[in-house]
C-alpha positions in Angstrom: 101.0 100.9 110.8 100.6 104.0 113.3 102.3 102.2 116.2 105.4 100.5 113.9 105.8 104.1 113.1 105.5 106.3 116.1 108.2 103.4 117.8 110.6 104.0 114.5 109.8 107.3 113.9 108.8 109.3 117.1 110.1 107.1 120.2 113.8 106.6 118.8 116.7 108.4 118.3 118.0 107.7 115.0 113.7 108.6 114.2 114.7 111.9 112.3 117.3 109.8 109.9 114.9 107.4 108.9 112.0 109.6 108.6 114.3 111.2 105.6 115.0 108.0 104.4 111.2 106.7 103.6 110.3 110.7 102.2 113.5 110.4 100.4 112.3 106.4 99.0 109.3 108.2 98.8 110.5 110.1 96.0 113.3 108.0 94.5 113.3 104.4 94.9 117.3 103.7 95.7 119.9 101.3 96.7 122.0 101.7 100.2 124.9 103.9 98.3 123.0 106.1 96.9 121.3 106.5 99.8 123.5 107.2 102.1 124.7 109.6 99.7 122.0 111.7 99.1 121.3 112.2 102.9 125.0 112.6 103.9 125.1 110.1 106.0 127.5 107.2 107.1 127.0 103.8 104.4 126.5 101.6 107.7 124.1 104.0 109.8 121.5 103.7 106.4 122.0 99.9 106.7 120.8 99.8 109.9 118.1 102.2 109.5 117.7 100.0 105.9 117.1 96.6 107.7 115.1 98.0 110.2 112.8 99.4 108.1 112.4 96.8 106.0 111.7 94.5 109.1 109.1 96.7 110.2 107.2 96.4 106.8 107.9 100.0 106.1 110.4 99.5 103.3 111.1 96.5 100.7 113.3 96.0 98.0 113.8 94.3 94.5 117.4 92.9 93.6 120.7 91.6 95.1 123.6 92.2 96.7 124.7 96.3 95.8 122.3 96.7 93.5 119.5 95.7 96.4 116.6 99.0 95.2 114.5 100.3 98.3 110.9 101.6 98.2 108.3 101.9 99.9 106.0 99.3 100.6 102.2 99.5 99.5 101.5 99.8 103.1 103.6 102.2 103.9 102.1 104.2 100.8 98.8 103.8 101.7 100.0 105.7 105.2 101.9 108.7 104.4 99.2 110.8 105.5 99.9 108.9 109.3 103.8 109.7 108.6 102.7 112.9 108.6 100.8 113.1 111.4 103.8 110.9 113.7 106.9 113.3 112.2 104.4 116.5 113.1 103.6 115.0 117.3 107.2 114.2 117.3 108.3 118.0 116.4 109.8 116.9 113.2 107.8 118.7 110.6 110.8 120.8 109.1 111.8 117.2 107.4 108.7 117.2 106.1 108.0 118.6 102.5 106.0 121.8 102.0 104.2 123.1 99.6 104.9 126.8 100.9 105.5 127.9 104.9 101.4 128.8 105.5 100.0 126.7 107.8 96.7 125.9 105.0 99.6 124.6 102.8 99.4 120.7 102.4 101.7 118.6 102.9 102.6 117.4 99.4 102.9 113.6 100.5 101.1 112.8 97.3 103.1 110.9 94.5 100.9 112.7 92.3 102.0 116.4 93.2 98.0 116.8 94.7 97.8 117.6 98.6 95.0 117.4 100.5 94.3 120.9 100.1 93.9 120.0 96.6 91.1 117.6 97.1 88.8 119.7 99.4 
């Protein structure tokens, strides 16, 4: 998964938009139209990124047609820490959600709101 994420996020021009898509869908599953409006991206651009993320097993879908809803795969959910590492190495830290601006604060990538530092 690390190599796939590095290629999708850190190694290509659309990586920052794909990171934003993953983080948004981690919080709330959406269809392509909702996602394009939420992120203020062109619908066709959003669909391109969604298709690429689905092909690489980062996202999965439920439903058909216009109402097709996108979710993170279980494998992606299990590798959110890897996503964070890739984003930081690709100099995309400003896109990651943070609890506060201090470097000691953990990035809230957990569904329950608990950070890495909360568990230590």
